[in-house]
Every structure is written in structure tokens, then in C-alpha cells.
LOSEMI-499559 format. One record per residue (C-alpha): x, y, z. Coordinates in steps of 0.1 Angstrom, whole numbers, padded with zeros to 4 digits, always signed. Example, Ala and Ser with C-alpha at 12.3 -4.5 7.8 and 13.67 -1.06 7.14 Angstrom:
// LOSEMI-499559
+0123-0045+0078 +0137-0011+0071 
This chain:
// LOSEMI-499559
+0018-0061-0112 -0012-0048-0130 -0043-0073-0138 -0032-0072-0179 +0003-0064-0189 +0011-0052-0225 +0043-0050-0242 +0054-0018-0249 +0058-0005-0284 +0095-0005-0279 +0092-0040-0274 +0073-0052-0303 +0093-0072-0324 +0094-0057-0358 +0114-0070-0390 +0145-0045-0396 +0133-0017-0419 +0098-0027-0418 +0064-0009-0403 +0040-0030-0391 +0013-0033-0418 -0020-0020-0410 -0049-0046-0414 -0089-0047-0406 -0092-0081-0403 -0069-0107-0378 -0082-0141-0368 -0080-0162-0337 -0048-0189-0345 -0055-0212-0315 -0084-0241-0312 -0098-0248-0277 -0078-0221-0259 -0109-0222-0232 -0109-0260-0228 -0144-0267-0232 -0135-0298-0252 -0113-0312-0232 -0075-0309-0234 -0070-0317-0273 -0048-0300-0294 -0030-0289-0263 -0001-0313-0253 +0021-0314-0225 +0059-0331-0219 +0056-0366-0206 +0071-0353-0175 +0043-0326-0170 +0012-0347-0166 -0018-0320-0174 -0056-0324-0172 -0083-0299-0173 -0100-0289-0138 -0127-0266-0136 -0123-0254-0169 -0086-0247-0169 -0059-0267-0180 -0037-0276-0152 -0002-0292-0151 +0023-0307-0127 +0055-0292-0129 +0086-0314-0117 +0113-0300-0099 +0151-0311-0111 +0151-0298-0149 +0177-0278-0163 +0160-0260-0194 +0131-0242-0201 +0117-0267-0222 +0122-0296-0206 +0090-0291-0190 +0064-0275-0216 +0027-0271-0227 +0021-0261-0262 -0002-0263-0292 +0017-0269-0327 +0005-0261-0365 +0000-0225-0358 +0000-0204-0386 +0024-0173-0387 +0028-0147-0416 +0058-0128-0421 +0055-0089-0409 +0021-0095-0395 +0011-0083-0359 -0002-0111-0333 -0011-0106-0296 -0010-0134-0273 -0035-0135-0241 -0038-0159-0215 -0049-0162-0174 -0024-0181-0157 -0016-0190-0120 +0008-0209-0100 +0007-0228-0070 +0035-0209-0059 +0054-0177-0070 +0074-0185-0103 +0085-0172-0133 +0078-0192-0164 +0085-0186-0201 +0061-0181-0232 +0067-0184-0266 +0057-0179-0304 +0080-0197-0323 +0086-0224-0348 +0081-0258-0333 +0111-0274-0358 +0144-0258-0365 +0158-0233-0365 +0128-0226-0338 +0126-0188-0348 +0108-0171-0321 +0090-0137-0327 +0075-0137-0290 +0095-0149-0260 +0086-0134-0226 +0088-0144-0189 +0054-0137-0171 +0053-0136-0134 +0026-0160-0115 +0015-0162-0085 -0015-0178-0066 -0039-0152-0077 -0049-0159-0116 -0039-0129-0136 -0043-0122-0176 -0013-0114-0192 -0013-0097-0230 +0018-0095-0254 +0021-0082-0288 +0046-0091-0313 +0053-0093-0351 +0062-0126-0367 +0096-0125-0390 +0082-0157-0404 +0059-0173-0424 +0051-0211-0414 +0023-0231-0411 +0038-0251-0383 +0043-0222-0355 +0037-0233-0321 +0028-0215-0288 +0046-0225-0257 +0048-0222-0219 +0081-0237-0207 +0084-0245-0170 +0118-0264-0169 +0145-0256-0142 +0121-0254-0116 +0136-0260-0079 +0105-0269-0064 +0073-0289-0079 +0045-0264-0084 +0010-0267-0101 +0005-0246-0130 -0031-0237-0146 -0038-0219-0176 -0071-0206-0193 -0084-0186-0217 -0057-0190-0244 -0060-0168-0275 -0036-0161-0302 -0048-0131-0325 -0033-0119-0355 -0025-0122-0391 -0046-0110-0424 -0053-0146-0443 -0085-0163-0432 -0080-0198-0414 -0070-0221-0445 -0057-0191-0465 -0068-0191-0501 -0068-0224-0517 -0053-0224-0551 -0068-0256-0568 -0049-0250-0602 -0069-0257-0635 -0105-0262-0635 -0099-0290-0659 -0094-0317-0638 -0078-0352-0654 -0056-0381-0644 -0025-0363-0641 -0005-0396-0647 -0022-0410-0678 -0050-0430-0695 -0048-0466-0706 -0048-0466-0745 -0080-0489-0746 -0097-0476-0713 -0119-0448-0707 -0106-0414-0709 -0125-0386-0693 -0120-0354-0678 -0142-0333-0653 -0146-0295-0660 -0153-0270-0630 -0178-0247-0649 -0210-0228-0641 -0222-0230-0677 -0255-0247-0686 -0246-0255-0723 -0221-0279-0734 -0183-0264-0741 -0160-0270-0765 -0128-0292-0759 -0097-0298-0778 -0071-0324-0769 -0037-0309-0773 -0002-0331-0782 +0032-0315-0769 +0034-0291-0798 -0001-0275-0790 -0018-0292-0819 -0054-0306-0817 -0053-0337-0819 -0089-0347-0811 -0119-0321-0804 -0155-0321-0791 -0180-0310-0770 -0187-0317-0730 -0217-0335-0715 -0230-0306-0686 -0232-0332-0655 -0245-0302-0634 -0242-0301-0592 -0219-0323-0578 -0233-0332-0544 -0200-0340-0526 -0179-0314-0538 -0204-0284-0544 -0187-0281-0577 -0211-0275-0611 -0193-0296-0636 -0190-0306-0672 -0177-0340-0685 -0153-0341-0717 -0147-0377-0732 -0119-0385-0754 -0119-0420-0752 -0118-0424-0790 -0081-0412-0789 -0062-0445-0791 -0028-0430-0800 +0000-0431-0770 +0020-0406-0763 +0031-0383-0736 +0025-0345-0726 -0010-0341-0740 -0033-0316-0723 -0069-0309-0727 -0079-0275-0732 -0115-0259-0726 -0117-0226-0737 -0085-0205-0726 -0083-0232-0693 -0058-0259-0701 -0053-0293-0680 -0021-0306-0662 -0001-0328-0688 -0009-0364-0690 +0002-0393-0709 -0017-0423-0727 -0001-0458-0729 -0003-0497-0720 +0019-0498-0693 +0010-0467-0671 +0009-0491-0640 +0036-0510-0641 +0057-0484-0620 +0030-0479-0597 +0024-0517-0589 +0061-0519-0579 +0064-0487-0561 +0030-0494-0543 +0046-0526-0528 +0078-0513-0521 +0059-0492-0495 +0062-0518-0476 +0097-0527-0474 +0104-0486-0467 +0083-0495-0436 +0096-0525-0422 +0105-0526-0386 +0135-0546-0373 +0156-0545-0407 +0177-0520-0421 +0164-0502-0449 +0193-0504-0471 +0204-0480-0497 +0208-0505-0525 +0174-0514-0524 +0157-0475-0519 +0186-0449-0525 +0206-0429-0501 +0176-0405-0490 +0155-0435-0478 +0182-0455-0464 +0179-0459-0423 +0189-0482-0397 +0169-0510-0383 +0145-0496-0358 +0131-0514-0327 +0154-0540-0322 +0166-0532-0286 +0197-0512-0296 +0199-0479-0274 +0178-0455-0274 +0154-0482-0285 +0137-0502-0259 +0122-0530-0280 +0108-0549-0297 +0128-0580-0289 +0116-0585-0251 +0082-0563-0248 +0063-0562-0216 +0028-0562-0211 +0009-0526-0206 +0015-0527-0167 -0015-0547-0149 -0023-0569-0177 +0000-0596-0177 +0031-0607-0164 +0048-0620-0196 +0073-0607-0224 +0075-0617-0260 +0099-0613-0287 +0076-0592-0315 +0105-0578-0338 +0098-0575-0373 +0062-0565-0393 +0054-0532-0409 +0049-0497-0389 +0014-0495-0392 +0010-0458-0402 +0026-0424-0395 +0036-0437-0359 +0057-0466-0349 +0027-0487-0336 +0024-0523-0351 -0014-0532-0350 -0025-0572-0356 -0060-0563-0369 -0044-0536-0396 -0014-0557-0402 -0033-0589-0409 -0059-0571-0435 -0027-0555-0453 -0010-0589-0452 -0040-0609-0465 -0045-0584-0493 -0007-0589-0506 -0014-0627-0504 -0048-0624-0522 -0030-0603-0548 -0009-0633-0552 -0035-0658-0555 -0055-0633-0577 -0026-0632-0602 -0021-0670-0601 -0055-0675-0609 -0054-0648-0638 -0024-0658-0653 -0006-0622-0643 +0028-0635-0644 +0041-0602-0629 +0023-0608-0595 +0037-0642-0592 +0072-0633-0602 +0107-0636-0579 +0127-0603-0588 +0097-0581-0593 +0107-0559-0563 +0140-0544-0550 +0137-0563-0516 +0167-0581-0500 +0144-0616-0504 +0146-0609-0544 +0164-0639-0564 +0152-0665-0535 +0128-0684-0559 +0099-0672-0541 +0073-0644-0553 +0084-0610-0541 +0048-0603-0532 +0047-0634-0507 +0083-0626-0496 +0068-0591-0484 +0037-0606-0470 +0055-0630-0448 +0075-0603-0432 +0047-0592-0415 +0030-0628-0413 +0060-0637-0388 +0053-0607-0367 +0017-0618-0364 +0025-0653-0352 +0050-0635-0326 +0021-0619-0310 +0003-0650-0301 +0006-0658-0265 +0019-0693-0265 +0003-0704-0232 -0034-0694-0245 -0033-0694-0283 -0049-0658-0278 -0033-0626-0299 -0019-0596-0283 -0041-0567-0301 -0012-0543-0306 +0023-0530-0296 +0032-0496-0294 +0046-0467-0276 +0039-0456-0243 +0035-0421-0256 +0031-0403-0292 +0066-0397-0301 +0071-0362-0319 +0082-0352-0353 +0105-0363-0368 +0113-0395-0353 +0135-0420-0371 +0126-0455-0363 +0157-0463-0345 +0158-0431-0327 +0126-0440-0307 +0132-0440-0272 +0097-0444-0257 +0092-0479-0238 +0070-0503-0259 +0040-0523-0244 +0020-0551-0256 -0020-0543-0254 -0043-0570-0241 -0053-0599-0261 -0085-0593-0282 -0110-0617-0298 -0106-0595-0331 -0070-0600-0333 -0070-0637-0328 -0095-0640-0353 -0072-0619-0377 -0041-0643-0369 -0065-0672-0377 -0075-0659-0409 -0044-0648-0424 -0026-0679-0408 -0050-0700-0427 -0045-0683-0460 -0008-0685-0453 -0009-0725-0453 -0029-0728-0481 -0004-0704-0503 +0029-0714-0486 +0023-0751-0490 +0038-0749-0524 +0069-0726-0514 +0077-0736-0477 +0059-0761-0461 +0074-0761-0425 +0063-0725-0426 +0028-0734-0439 +0024-0760-0414 +0034-0734-0387 +0009-0709-0401 -0017-0734-0401 -0012-0745-0365 -0012-0708-0354 -0045-0704-0372 -0063-0733-0357 -0051-0725-0323 -0063-0691-0325 -0095-0702-0337 -0099-0724-0306 -0090-0695-0285 -0114-0672-0303 -0141-0697-0295 -0130-0702-0258 -0129-0662-0254 -0155-0646-0278 -0160-0613-0258 -0125-0599-0251 -0128-0566-0268 -0099-0538-0274 -0109-0505-0254 -0113-0471-0273 -0088-0443-0268 -0053-0448-0254 -0021-0431-0258 +0009-0434-0280 -0008-0455-0307 -0043-0461-0324 -0071-0477-0306 -0085-0498-0331 -0114-0510-0309 -0139-0534-0321 -0167-0547-0300 -0187-0567-0328 -0164-0598-0337 -0190-0618-0359 -0173-0607-0390 -0140-0615-0380 -0156-0650-0372 -0170-0654-0408 -0137-0643-0422 -0118-0666-0404 -0142-0696-0408 -0142-0691-0445 -0103-0689-0448 -0097-0721-0422 -0127-0739-0447 -0108-0729-0476 -0074-0740-0466 -0086-0773-0444 -0120-0785-0462 -0128-0792-0427 -0169-0789-0425 -0172-0778-0390 -0162-0743-0401 -0187-0738-0428 -0220-0729-0401 -0194-0700-0390 -0194-0682-0424 -0224-0661-0419 -0215-0626-0433 -0223-0611-0465 -0211-0588-0487 -0229-0555-0488 -0224-0522-0502 -0208-0512-0469 -0176-0533-0484 -0147-0542-0461 -0121-0522-0439 -0098-0532-0408 -0128-0531-0385 -0156-0550-0407 -0140-0581-0424 -0171-0600-0430 -0173-0588-0468 -0137-0609-0472 -0156-0641-0465 -0175-0636-0497 -0143-0623-0516 -0124-0657-0504 -0156-0678-0518 -0155-0659-0552 -0118-0663-0554 -0120-0702-0547 -0150-0716-0564 -0135-0753-0563 -0131-0752-0526 -0167-0738-0517 -0197-0757-0519 -0217-0748-0555 -0243-0730-0538 -0223-0713-0515 -0204-0699-0544 -0231-0690-0564 -0244-0668-0535 -0213-0651-0530 -0209-0645-0568 -0243-0630-0568 -0234-0604-0541 -0202-0598-0557 -0218-0587-0589 -0246-0568-0574 -0224-0547-0549 -0203-0538-0578 -0230-0529-0600 -0241-0503-0571 -0204-0491-0574 -0201-0487-0610 -0235-0466-0609 -0223-0444-0581 -0191-0441-0601 -0209-0424-0629 -0237-0406-0609 -0206-0383-0596 -0190-0352-0613 -0159-0369-0603 -0162-0405-0610 -0157-0423-0579 -0173-0454-0568 -0171-0442-0531 -0203-0424-0523 -0213-0426-0485 -0250-0425-0480 -0247-0397-0452 -0230-0373-0472 -0196-0375-0453 -0162-0388-0460 -0145-0409-0437 -0114-0414-0424 -0091-0432-0451 -0116-0421-0476 -0092-0428-0506 -0089-0465-0496 -0127-0465-0495 -0123-0456-0535 -0096-0486-0539 -0113-0514-0517 -0146-0506-0540 -0124-0510-0571 -0112-0546-0557 -0147-0557-0556 -0153-0540-0590 -0121-0559-0601 -0137-0591-0587 -0167-0586-0607 -0146-0584-0637 -0127-0613-0631 -0158-0632-0626 -0176-0622-0657 -0152-0601-0680 -0178-0575-0680 -0164-0542-0695 -0182-0516-0674 -0165-0531-0641 -0130-0524-0660 -0137-0494-0670 -0151-0484-0635 -0120-0496-0620 -0098-0474-0643 -0116-0445-0636 -0112-0449-0596 -0074-0442-0606 -0084-0412-0626 -0100-0403-0597 -0069-0410-0571 -0046-0396-0597 -0058-0361-0600 -0095-0360-0614 -0110-0348-0585 -0126-0319-0565 -0090-0306-0556 -0070-0313-0586 -0047-0335-0565 -0032-0367-0565 -0033-0386-0536 -0004-0406-0544 +0031-0396-0540 +0055-0392-0568 +0022-0396-0596 +0008-0365-0613 +0021-0331-0614 +0001-0318-0581 +0008-0351-0563 +0012-0351-0523 +0043-0344-0508 +0036-0343-0473 +0020-0374-0459 +0019-0378-0420 +0049-0400-0413 +0076-0400-0385 +0106-0404-0411 +0093-0392-0445 +0090-0355-0426 +0110-0332-0450 +0081-0308-0446 +0095-0302-0413 +0130-0311-0417 +0146-0307-0448 +0175-0333-0444 +0146-0362-0443 +0128-0374-0477 +0094-0371-0486 +0073-0398-0486 +0084-0425-0512 +0066-0430-0543 +0034-0452-0545 +0022-0437-0510 -0015-0434-0506 -0028-0407-0486 -0059-0414-0465 -0076-0385-0486 -0108-0365-0477 -0122-0366-0444 -0154-0345-0429 -0141-0355-0395 -0113-0329-0394 -0098-0347-0364 -0067-0329-0363 -0056-0293-0357 -0045-0286-0389 -0077-0299-0409 -0091-0279-0382 -0076-0246-0389 -0076-0248-0424 -0106-0268-0437 -0137-0259-0415 -0169-0258-0437 -0155-0279-0465 -0175-0298-0490 -0170-0334-0480 -0145-0341-0511 -0128-0312-0502 -0117-0318-0466 -0083-0329-0474 -0048-0311-0470 -0013-0319-0480 +0003-0310-0448 +0022-0334-0424 +0004-0322-0396 -0029-0335-0409 -0032-0371-0397 -0069-0371-0403 -0067-0367-0439 -0030-0369-0449 -0019-0401-0429 -0006-0434-0444 -0013-0468-0438 -0005-0504-0447 -0041-0516-0452 -0045-0486-0475 -0015-0491-0496 -0022-0526-0495 -0052-0522-0514 -0037-0497-0539 -0011-0524-0547 -0039-0548-0554 -0058-0522-0576 -0022-0516-0591 -0016-0550-0602 -0049-0555-0616 -0048-0525-0639 -0013-0533-0649 -0023-0567-0657 -0051-0555-0683 
């Protein structure tokens, strides 16, 4: 066998009647084919453990399987172009003489396979090369090495894997639509109405606001903003805030460029507040999601109740070697695009829903305290629906507490990552409890204390249960202040955190607000800063609790918290208007973080709190402009909220909402917030398509881009909070 194998021309796969097109340019389509940066994004079957050895990817191939695909190594999300030529090249060896299968194919049905070959391997590394022409255009191709059917186990090693071909550059040619960027959903009648226009001109441009007949109802001149650092665009701003006439189908014209349509009205965010909250029922674990509440397309059986093929969550064991007990941890919400359930993220999301209720009650927003607001099984039980939904998660958090110690398990999830798609009730992976952490324990203390304060009006027995768990968790955290969740992991997110001073402060503030016990006050040490809050940095929530409940805290403490809220909110307002695309999120290092859309909503929560404290119009307007950003007035002309806007996302990363790869499944439900631009580009789809992107443009609406396009409960909880605030205006 020669050192390099090439298919003859007769073996090259061509579409019938078409010649292979000539092209000057071709591109490498695989990532990390030399394994210089570890194994990712290459994967291997669960029964075929793989590792990088001496710069090669080596795998232990098992015996006793039947089909070639029963043991695989592969890379997904490989772009293919119909009619274009591709050359697959790799070096391979095996610990015994074997024949394997290698393919270039679609990762999902119908598994169209432009290239399918059988290289013969020996102990001597050899280089193989095959050329074929694709008969499909798809961004979710797969390069695979299939070793199933072996009669004896052996070790396979691969190196220098390359797939070169196609004529479109990585990322293709991005069509961002009109350069006139607006809130594609609409503008509040009494609120600010501004648009951003991408144009290199240094002099003001004329704009016209057009009704559905194309008649101009207002006109004016743009303000030249100039260079926008986060997007790299040179932009103008058009201000048509003086228009107060409600209507639908407005467009904004600048020269011959016309925006997408939008509305002007008073009740624009009523549906969004409901849909953003309905997200949580859609993502409940341990209960059927019924068509009566979500429609046929989104209905599904209950997941993770121990009904085959599920192996949990009614009796979940600990990760081997960490403890010897099992817990019933049914219920709660699936955290994000996978089936994991995490205490630190869940507690923050539940806290925001309960805080939404407290804010609504304090500000006279009757919708936020209404039973029957949502289409959920609990509607009509006499309890505000937002509390019913929060309780579903709080009950799960309580189940994660170890009875003997009071500590709280950090998370529960699958032993390995499930594939796309995987409907929850079909998840066959073993589930494990991961070790307790101080952070998770304090998260339960905070959310449990808040639960006790709120629920004593609606269910005293449940309130007592919440408070007992919260105080037990506080004592356990004080006794074990250094239990940290480790980084990394398989089958679920790490959610690691090695600084829990912020969790101590937040939990102490909630416990004091509920109990009035002065012993908690010395632990309230954190202060709200421009960094805001997230699941990993919860210290700012202490100030928000103090500001929300002035009558429960010492006057000086409230005054200091109020001052900090206003100061941070003022900074966010400044950042909103110094940017060409109005956004309170302006990272100091010039890099957008994972979940940047939630950084926008969390910043808006702080500005909205400042409005509640002062009734300052500038805070209200900046919150509304934050919604403009999320709904399309941004560098990508993209609404990050499913179902809202002409160019709304449809392909968020999710195991069940997976229409992009399985047409029988739905797109994400309306009101789902995508993570948004992320300079880190941690996933292969983002790496292939967004290399060199400006920070505000590092986003792609693709189900494979989990680092830019995933959903998460703590992102949607902040969206629900802001949608309720804007609707209440």
C-alpha cells in the first residue's frame, strides 16, 4: 500500500450531470486537526475513550459492537457546499491490522454522505487522502472515523486531519440586512424612539418615518455619532421620539435604505412579559409539558422521573467516590441547552422571579401579582403565577440539601453530554449528584430566606420549610466555608466559584430581611459596583435587596445602598448613550462576555431599580433603549429574543427546541433570550464563522453555537424582570 492513497477520478462523487466547478480558493474546514490544543472539538463515542498522546488523538476501540457507527471519533458542524470539491487527508495507525470507515456526511437525518471510504490501517502510521464532491449544502456536516464491529479491542491513533474545500470563506458572506437598525418589535408611545444607521458619511443625513402606505409622517436629520468601538461601524442616530401616534408597520427610511417594520404603542411588552415567564414552564423537569398550555408543537412527556430510558431524578446517586447516599431531586428547571440542573444558577433565577413579585407588589403593578397571568397548571389556585413558577425551582433547591449536614449539592446532571437533539424523557444517561459546595449552600440560604418572607402570605407551612432550610444552610456554610466546586467536568457545566464572600453577603442580607436577626448584619459586606451581578458574583444582590426593602434595614444602610444603586445606574446611563447602538453594557476590556445579552438585562434591572427609587426619567428611557438593543437596534440587525422582530433568532442551542437539525421538533418558544455576542468564541461553530469579529458582532444564530446562542434560566429571568418593568410603565 503506498504511503498516500488518492481516489481515482472515477471514484470521485459528482452530482449527476454536473462537472466539478473550477475554483481558485479553498479553505480548511476542520479545527485542531493536529491536536495542538488538546482534543476539542473532536469527540468520541462513550464506549471509545480517547486522549491526546504525543500529539496524536488515540482511542481505545472496544470489541463486541455491531455497526460501524457504534464506535466513532468525529467533528461536527463542518460546512459543506453543494457541488464543491473536498479533500480529506489524515494520518492513522492501529495496534493491529484493521479496516475502518471514514466519512464526510451530515450529522443528522438524512445523513447524506458525500464521502465514504474504508482505509486499511497497520501499526505503521500512514497518510490517506480522498477527494469527493459534496451533493449537499449544510453547515452541520460531520467528519467521522467509524470503528464499530471490531472482534478484538485495539488502539487507534489519528493525526494531521484536514478537510480542504469549498469556495465560501469561513463564515460565508454575512447579510446583515438594512443598515437602518431599529427596535423591530416596537417603541413605547411615550418613550424614546431612536434608530442607528450604518453610514460612512460625516454630515447629517435626512430621514423619514413612513406609515404602512409609505407616506412620511415625520422627518428630520441624523446626528453623526461616528465610530462605534464595540461594532467597528461608523454610525448615525435618528431621533423620532416626538412621534406619539400609535400604529403598526412603521418603517424608517434614510435615503434609499429602509428599516424593518416596527410598531408604536402602549402595550408592546404585555406579551413579552408572559412569554419570557412561560419559558420556565417549557423547561420544567419532572412534569409533562402539556399541549393545553403550550400547544401541540411544544408538548412533551415528563423528563427525568426514572421512567425508562431515564435513570433519574427520583433516586440520584453521588458521583462515584464523593458520597454514599442518594437523593430525590426531581423537578426544577433545566438550566440551559442541556438537561443539567444547577443550584447556583437556579437560585439566582428563582430569586429574580420572586424579586419581580416583590417589585410588582411594591410598585402597584397588578399584573406581576396576578393569578392567571400565565398558562401553567397552577393558574387559578389563588397564588400569583410568578410565585407558582418560582416555587417549582425552590422545591428542587430544597431537595438538593443533604439532610445530615445541611450542605447543598452543587448540581445534578448527566454523566456525559447528550447529543442533539435529545428530548428529556429519552435521555438515557446516568445522572449524578456532584459534591456539595459552599456557594450552592449559600444560594439556598438566600433564596430560601426570600421564599420564607414572601410565601408566609400564601402558604405558611411552605414558608416555614424554606426558612428552616435557609438557616440550616447558613450554619452549614459557616461550618464549611471553603468547599469549592472544581472547574471543568463532563456532561454538564462546571459553575465553579472559589470566592464565596459575595454569597455570604447576599445570603446574610436576605436572612436579615426575613428574620430581623442582627447577627446577620455584620456579614453584609459587599457593595454594588459597575460590574453588576451574575451567578458567580452575587454580592450586588445584597444592595438590591436593601434598596427594595428600606423599612427592614437600618436607615444608614439603606441610604448607602441607595446611593450606590444610583451611582452605578448613572454610569450605565452614560454608557448607553456613548455607544452608537444604545446599550448599558460596555465592557472595560473591550471584550463581550458569555451571555452578554444578560449583561444588558442585568444592567437594565439596576437602572430600573434606580427609577423605582427616584422616578428619574433618564433611567426609564435607558431601560427602554436597552430593550431596543435586544430587539434589533444592534450591530447585527438581530433580535436576540425568539418570536419578537422580523430578524429574530430561531436556532438557540437547546436539546428539544432543535428544529434546525430535526424538522419534526420546534424552534425555541417565543420569549427565549439568546446569550448574545461573545468575544471568547468557545464553540466550533463560532470559531469557524466568526474569527476576527468585532465584539458586538461575535454572534451567530446557529444551534451549534453554544457560546453565543445558548439559552439559560438566569438570562430569561432577567428578561422577564425587565419585560415586566417596561410593561408596567
